[in-house]
C-alpha positions in Angstrom: -119.3 114.7 49.9 -121.6 111.6 50.0 -125.2 112.4 48.9 -127.6 111.7 50.6 -129.9 110.5 48.0 -131.0 107.5 47.2 -131.4 106.7 43.3 -134.8 105.7 43.5 -136.3 107.5 46.8 -135.0 110.6 47.5 -133.1 112.8 50.1 -133.3 112.5 53.4 -135.3 108.7 53.1 -134.1 105.6 54.6 -132.1 103.0 52.4 -133.5 100.4 54.5 -136.6 100.7 56.8 -136.1 102.4 59.4 -132.1 103.2 58.7 -130.7 106.5 59.7 -129.4 109.5 57.3 -128.0 112.4 58.4 -129.8 115.8 56.9 -127.8 118.0 54.6 -130.7 120.0 55.8 -134.1 120.8 56.3 -136.8 118.7 53.9 -139.3 122.1 53.1 -143.0 121.1 52.5 -142.9 123.2 49.2 -139.7 121.4 48.0 -139.8 117.5 49.4 -137.5 114.8 47.7 -135.9 114.4 44.7 -137.2 111.3 43.6 -139.3 108.5 44.5 -139.4 104.5 44.1 -141.4 103.7 41.1 -143.2 100.8 43.9 -144.5 103.5 45.6 -147.1 104.3 42.3 -148.3 101.2 42.9 -148.4 100.3 46.6 -149.2 103.7 47.5 -152.8 104.3 46.0 -153.7 100.0 46.5 -153.1 100.9 50.5 -155.2 104.0 50.1 -157.4 101.7 47.9 -157.5 99.3 51.6 -158.8 101.9 53.8 -161.0 103.3 51.8 -162.5 99.8 51.5 -163.5 99.9 55.3 -165.2 103.4 54.3 -167.1 102.1 51.8 -168.3 98.4 53.2 -168.0 99.4 57.1 -170.0 103.1 57.1 -172.0 102.9 54.0 -173.0 98.6 54.0 -172.4 97.1 57.3 -173.3 99.1 59.9 -176.9 99.5 58.5 -176.8 95.9 57.7 -176.4 96.0 62.0 -178.4 98.3 63.3 -181.2 96.3 61.3 -180.6 92.9 62.4 -180.0 94.2 66.0 -183.4 96.3 66.1 -185.2 93.2 63.7 -185.8 96.1 60.7 -187.7 98.5 62.7 -188.4 102.5 61.6 -185.8 103.4 64.3 -183.1 101.6 62.4 -182.2 104.8 60.6 -182.5 107.1 63.4 -180.1 105.2 65.4 -177.3 104.0 62.3 -177.2 108.3 62.6 -176.8 108.0 66.1 -173.8 105.0 65.0 -172.0 106.8 62.6 -172.0 110.4 64.4 -170.4 108.8 67.3 -167.6 107.7 65.2 -167.1 110.8 63.4 -166.8 112.3 66.2 -164.0 109.9 68.1 -162.2 110.6 64.3 -162.5 114.3 64.6 -160.9 113.9 67.8 -158.5 110.7 67.0 -156.7 111.9 63.5 -154.6 114.7 64.7 -153.6 113.7 68.3 -152.1 110.1 67.0 -151.1 112.1 63.9 -148.6 113.6 66.6 -148.1 110.7 68.3 -146.7 109.4 64.8 -144.9 112.6 64.5 -142.7 111.9 68.0 -142.6 108.4 67.3 -139.3 107.0 66.4 -138.7 103.6 65.2 -135.1 101.5 63.8 -137.1 98.8 62.4 -139.7 100.2 60.0 -139.2 103.9 60.6 -142.2 106.3 61.9 -144.7 106.0 59.7 -144.5 102.6 58.8 -144.5 101.0 62.3 -148.0 103.4 62.9 -148.7 101.8 59.7 -148.2 98.6 60.9 -149.4 98.4 64.0 -152.6 100.8 63.0 -154.1 97.9 60.7 -153.5 95.2 63.0 -155.3 96.9 65.9 -157.7 98.1 63.1 -158.6 94.0 62.5 -159.2 93.2 65.9 -161.4 96.6 66.1 -164.0 95.5 63.4 -163.6 92.1 64.4 -164.6 93.1 67.6 -167.2 95.6 66.1 -168.7 92.9 63.6 -169.4 90.9 67.3 -171.8 94.3 69.3 -174.8 92.4 71.0 -176.5 95.6 71.1 -176.7 99.1 69.2 -175.2 100.8 72.3 -172.5 98.4 72.2 -171.7 98.8 68.6 -171.5 102.8 68.5 -169.3 102.6 71.4 -167.0 99.4 69.6 -167.4 101.7 66.5 -166.0 105.0 67.6 -163.2 103.2 69.9 -162.4 101.1 66.1 -162.0 104.5 64.7 -158.9 105.2 66.9 -156.6 102.8 65.0 -158.3 103.5 61.5 -157.3 107.4 62.0 -154.1 106.2 62.8 -153.8 104.3 60.0 -155.0 107.2 57.7 -152.9 109.7 59.4 -149.6 108.0 58.5 -150.2 106.8 55.2 -152.1 110.3 54.7 -148.4 112.2 55.3 -146.4 109.8 52.7 -147.2 112.3 50.1 -145.6 115.5 51.2 -142.3 113.1 52.9 -141.7 110.8 50.2 -143.8 112.3 46.4 -141.8 115.5 44.8 -143.3 118.4 44.5 -143.5 118.0 40.8 -145.5 114.9 41.1 -147.6 115.2 44.1 -150.7 116.5 41.6 -150.4 113.6 40.3 -150.2 111.1 43.0 -152.9 113.2 44.6 -155.1 112.6 41.6 -154.1 108.6 42.0 -155.2 109.4 45.4 -158.5 110.6 44.7 -159.1 108.2 42.6 -158.2 105.8 45.3 -160.9 106.9 47.5 -163.4 106.0 44.5 -162.2 103.1 43.6 -161.4 101.5 47.7 -165.4 102.8 48.8 -167.0 100.8 45.8 -165.0 97.4 46.3 -165.6 97.7 50.0 -169.4 98.1 48.8 -169.3 95.4 46.2 -167.3 93.1 49.5 -170.4 94.2 51.9 -173.4 93.5 49.5 -171.9 90.2 48.4 -171.6 88.3 51.7 -174.0 87.3 53.4 -172.9 86.7 56.7 -172.0 90.0 58.2 -168.8 88.4 59.7 -167.7 87.2 56.7 -168.2 90.7 55.2 -166.1 92.3 58.5 -163.2 90.0 57.8 -162.8 90.4 54.1 -162.6 93.9 54.5 -159.9 94.0 57.3 -157.9 90.8 55.2 -158.1 93.7 52.4 -157.0 96.4 54.7 -154.2 94.0 56.5 -152.6 92.8 53.6 -151.9 95.7 51.7 -150.9 97.9 55.2 -148.4 95.0 55.9 -147.3 95.2 52.4 -146.8 98.9 52.4 -145.1 99.1 55.8 -142.7 96.4 54.6 -142.1 97.0 51.2 -141.5 100.9 51.6 -138.5 103.4 52.8 -140.3 106.0 55.2 -138.8 109.3 55.9 -136.0 110.3 58.5 -136.8 113.4 59.7 -133.7 115.7 60.6 -134.4 116.3 63.5 -134.8 113.1 64.7 -130.6 112.3 63.2 -129.5 116.0 63.6 -128.8 116.0 67.6 -130.9 119.2 68.0 -131.3 120.7 71.7 -134.7 120.5 73.3 -135.4 124.0 72.5 -135.0 123.3 68.9 -137.3 120.3 69.2 -140.0 122.2 70.9 -139.6 125.3 68.4 -140.4 122.7 65.8 -143.3 121.3 67.4 -145.3 124.2 68.3 -148.7 124.4 67.2 -148.9 126.6 64.1 -150.7 130.0 64.3 -152.3 131.7 61.8 -149.6 134.5 62.0 -146.6 131.7 61.7 -148.1 130.1 59.1 -151.0 132.1 57.0 -151.2 129.7 54.0 -152.0 126.5 55.8 -155.0 127.9 57.9 -156.4 129.9 54.9 -156.3 126.1 52.3 -158.1 125.2 56.0 -160.7 127.4 55.4 -160.9 126.9 51.8 -161.2 123.4 52.4 -164.2 124.0 54.8 -166.1 125.9 52.6 -166.2 123.7 50.0 -166.1 120.5 51.8 -169.0 122.4 53.7 -170.7 123.8 50.2 -170.9 120.3 48.5 -172.6 118.1 51.2 -174.9 120.9 52.0 -176.8 120.0 49.3 -175.4 116.5 48.4 -176.2 115.4 51.6 -180.3 115.7 50.9 -180.1 114.5 47.1 -182.5 111.7 47.9 -184.8 114.5 49.3 -184.4 116.4 46.4 -184.8 113.8 43.7 -188.2 112.7 45.3 -189.6 116.3 46.3 -188.1 118.4 44.2 -187.7 117.2 41.0 -190.7 114.6 42.0 -189.1 111.7 40.0 -191.4 109.5 42.7 -191.1 107.8 46.2 -188.0 107.8 48.0 -187.9 104.2 47.0 -188.2 104.7 43.5 -185.8 108.1 43.6 -183.3 105.5 46.0 -183.1 104.0 42.2 -183.0 107.1 40.4 -180.2 107.8 42.9 -178.1 105.0 41.8 -177.4 106.5 37.7 -177.4 109.7 39.2 -174.4 109.2 41.2 -173.0 106.4 38.7 -172.3 109.8 36.7 -170.6 111.5 39.0 -168.6 108.8 40.6 -167.3 108.2 36.2 -167.1 112.1 36.6 -165.0 112.5 39.9 -163.2 109.1 39.0 -161.7 110.2 35.5 -161.1 113.8 36.3 -159.0 113.3 39.6 -156.4 112.0 37.8 -156.3 114.3 34.4 -156.6 117.5 37.0 -153.5 116.0 39.0 -151.7 115.5 35.8 -152.4 118.7 34.4 -151.3 120.3 37.4 -148.1 118.9 37.7 -147.9 119.2 33.3 -148.0 123.3 34.2 -146.8 123.4 37.7 -149.7 125.7 39.1 -152.0 124.5 41.6 -153.6 127.2 43.1 -155.8 128.5 39.8 -156.9 124.6 39.1 -158.3 124.5 43.0 -159.4 128.0 42.4 -161.0 127.3 39.2 -162.4 124.1 40.1 -163.9 125.0 43.4 -166.0 127.6 41.4 -166.8 125.0 39.4 -169.1 123.7 42.0 -171.1 126.8 41.5 -173.0 126.5 38.0 -173.8 122.5 39.3 -175.4 123.9 41.9 -177.6 126.4 39.7 -178.5 124.0 36.9 -180.1 121.9 40.1 -181.7 125.5 40.7 -182.7 126.7 37.4 -184.1 123.1 36.0 -185.3 121.2 38.3 -185.4 118.5 35.9 -184.1 114.7 36.2 -182.1 116.0 33.0 -181.1 118.7 35.2 -180.7 116.2 38.1 -178.0 114.4 35.3 -176.4 117.8 34.2 -175.8 118.7 37.6 -174.4 115.4 39.2 -171.8 115.1 36.0 -170.6 119.1 36.7 -170.5 118.4 40.3 -168.9 115.1 39.4 -166.3 117.3 37.3 -165.9 119.8 40.0 -164.8 117.2 42.7 -162.5 115.2 40.7 -160.0 118.2 39.6 -160.8 119.7 43.5 -159.5 116.5 45.6 -156.6 116.0 44.2 -155.6 119.4 43.3 -156.2 120.5 46.2 -154.7 117.5 48.2 -151.9 118.4 46.6 -151.6 122.6 47.7 -151.8 120.8 51.4 -149.1 119.0 51.0 -147.2 122.5 50.1 -148.7 124.7 52.9 -147.7 122.2 55.6 -145.8 124.0 58.3 -142.9 121.9 59.3 -142.4 118.6 57.5 -141.6 117.3 61.2 -145.1 117.9 62.4 -146.8 116.4 58.9 -149.3 114.2 60.6 -150.1 116.2 63.1 -151.3 118.9 60.6 -152.6 116.8 58.4 -154.7 115.7 60.9 -155.8 118.9 61.8 -156.4 119.6 58.2 -158.6 116.7 57.8 -161.0 118.4 60.5 -161.7 120.8 57.2 -162.7 117.7 55.5 -164.7 115.7 58.2 -165.9 118.9 60.2 -168.2 119.7 57.5 -169.6 116.4 56.2 -170.9 115.9 60.0 -172.6 119.4 60.6 -173.4 120.5 57.0 -176.5 117.7 56.7 -177.8 118.5 59.6 -178.1 121.8 59.3 -179.4 121.7 55.7 -181.9 119.0 56.7 -182.5 122.3 59.3 -183.2 124.8 56.5 -185.7 122.7 54.6 -187.8 121.5 57.7 -188.2 125.4 58.7 -188.6 126.4 55.1 -190.2 123.5 53.1 -188.1 124.7 50.7 -185.0 123.2 48.3 -183.9 126.0 46.7 -182.2 127.4 49.9 -179.9 124.6 49.5 -178.3 125.2 46.0 -177.9 128.8 47.2 -176.2 128.3 50.4 -173.7 125.8 48.1 -172.7 128.5 45.4 -172.5 131.4 48.2 -169.8 129.0 50.3 -168.1 127.3 47.2 -167.8 130.9 46.2 -166.4 132.3 49.3 -163.7 129.0 49.3 -163.1 130.2 46.0 -161.5 133.6 47.0 -160.0 132.5 50.0 -156.9 130.9 47.7 -156.2 134.3 46.3 -154.9 134.8 50.0 -152.1 132.1 49.6 -149.0 133.3 48.7 -146.3 130.6 49.2 -147.2 128.4 46.3 -147.6 129.2 42.6 
């Protein structure tokens, strides 16, 4: 019998971009390919860095500068910026699962179903970003940014599906750690590009160029995964059964993982979204402007810890061959960070808490992403299901700061923020116990 395993890739991957390979059996998320190309260790993190350059540069800097220029530095800028960002967030919540589904159903002999979406989305997103840069008013900016989220979501959905489809299970923790580190490095790179360019349009060009270059290189230099049903001559009934949306009964591990991620991200953002005001009003470091300068240093500690421990956590998970225990422990580690804020409202306490939270979030980002790839109901629909899982990541980032702000406004107190965070992350850790199919 002829083996379908390419020496540098694994089973069911094309030996040339888009070439069909007849699989021997359905590739399950819990198994994954047996081998992967060494080049993927390099280009996959770089491609993800390039996407996060957009999130860091545009979301954190360019949109704010653009709104301020359009409104002439008025006091309404913060409120308008919030509306622009919210429009993009809502658009992304719809776009990512839908475009992931379309990516799952795509068949291309040219590059393969993921690579063709990565290339096409990178090109479309480049055009959309340049249109966004030219927006003549805040209303148009909100519309163009919401539209730009579609190709950007298509790019992210296709790249996210690469992890379960092309990375062996034994390497997913380490690769997930690199993915977590990529988000930090990419965001920093985007902020640097945006901050060092005096022209808005030039800044957008620089950010878009990084994304386009690495997206194109990835699409043309990696071998795509060929889903078994695409080449096995499956009947319409078999295809329909395979594409059925997962229910809690049919995929309990998937939905318990969804619940856990939602609770952890909610708990973290419930507190971190108010961090500027926590420093100014609760800890009392000075005015909001003075607190902003302190926040840079506090966040620097958290970022450094996150960057290091996302890689360390992923490596340890692979080393011990366990995922759930690291997810549970890292989830619980958020609680001491919030407790330090609650019991020691000092600047020293803020630095200690920020370091603990950075360690917790770094390990969590690495191992939880690896866990997600192991609980996908069906590899044929991995981009759609990962898009659904992204709702558990993006949704709390929209909901939590709004609820936290309302709670502080209603009570005049910051202590309830930390209590809610502690309760949420403990519940998130408990949810891991109900996942049965992964060690």
